C-alpha positions in Angstrom: 85.7 -79.1 229.1 85.1 -75.4 229.9 88.1 -73.5 231.2 87.9 -71.7 234.5 88.5 -68.0 234.8 89.6 -65.7 237.6 87.3 -62.7 237.9 86.4 -63.2 234.2 90.1 -63.4 233.0 91.8 -66.4 231.5 95.3 -65.3 232.7 96.9 -62.8 235.0 100.1 -62.1 233.0 98.6 -60.4 229.9 99.1 -56.9 231.1 102.7 -57.5 231.9 103.4 -59.2 228.6 101.9 -56.1 226.8 103.9 -53.8 229.1 107.3 -55.5 228.4 106.5 -56.0 224.7 105.9 -52.2 224.3 109.0 -51.4 226.4 111.0 -53.6 224.0 109.3 -51.7 221.1 108.0 -54.9 219.6 104.8 -55.2 217.6 102.5 -58.2 218.1 103.9 -59.7 214.9 107.5 -59.1 215.9 106.9 -60.9 219.2 105.2 -63.7 217.4 108.3 -64.0 215.1 110.7 -64.1 218.1 108.6 -66.8 219.7 108.8 -68.9 216.6 112.6 -69.0 217.0 112.0 -70.9 220.3 109.6 -73.3 218.5 106.5 -71.7 219.9 103.7 -70.9 217.5 101.7 -68.0 218.8 100.1 -65.8 216.1 99.8 -62.1 216.7 96.1 -62.6 217.3 96.9 -65.1 220.0 99.3 -62.6 221.7 96.6 -60.0 221.5 94.1 -62.3 223.2 96.6 -63.1 225.9 97.3 -59.4 226.5 93.6 -58.8 226.9 93.3 -61.7 229.4 91.1 -63.7 227.0 93.3 -66.7 226.3 95.0 -69.2 228.6 98.8 -69.3 228.5 100.6 -72.6 228.7 103.7 -73.0 230.9 106.0 -73.6 227.9 104.6 -70.5 226.2 105.4 -68.4 229.4 109.0 -69.6 229.4 109.4 -68.6 225.7 107.7 -65.2 226.2 110.1 -64.4 229.1 113.1 -65.4 226.9 111.8 -63.4 223.9 111.1 -60.3 226.0 114.3 -60.7 228.1 112.4 -60.7 231.4 112.3 -62.9 234.5 109.4 -64.9 235.7 109.1 -62.5 238.7 108.7 -59.6 236.2 106.1 -61.5 234.3 104.0 -62.0 237.5 104.7 -58.6 239.1 101.6 -56.9 240.5 99.5 -60.0 239.8 98.1 -60.1 243.3 95.8 -57.3 242.4 93.6 -59.8 240.5 92.7 -61.6 243.6 89.9 -60.3 245.8 90.1 -60.8 249.5 
């Protein structure tokens, strides 16, 4: 089954993940390591693909990403309305 995309993107949170990862001064590998502490296996290449909107993100991955970055769900989705065209 082919996954659906929104305006060519597989997710709308990638930019915010990258933003908060950089604000926390974390490399892709360091974020991957932090996620593994929550039982989530996301390789640094997976996180790169998420940040570039090229990979879907599962709900349980989003929860762990928020915890690892110390952010709220609202922060994760801030400014995401810009991806929707009227």
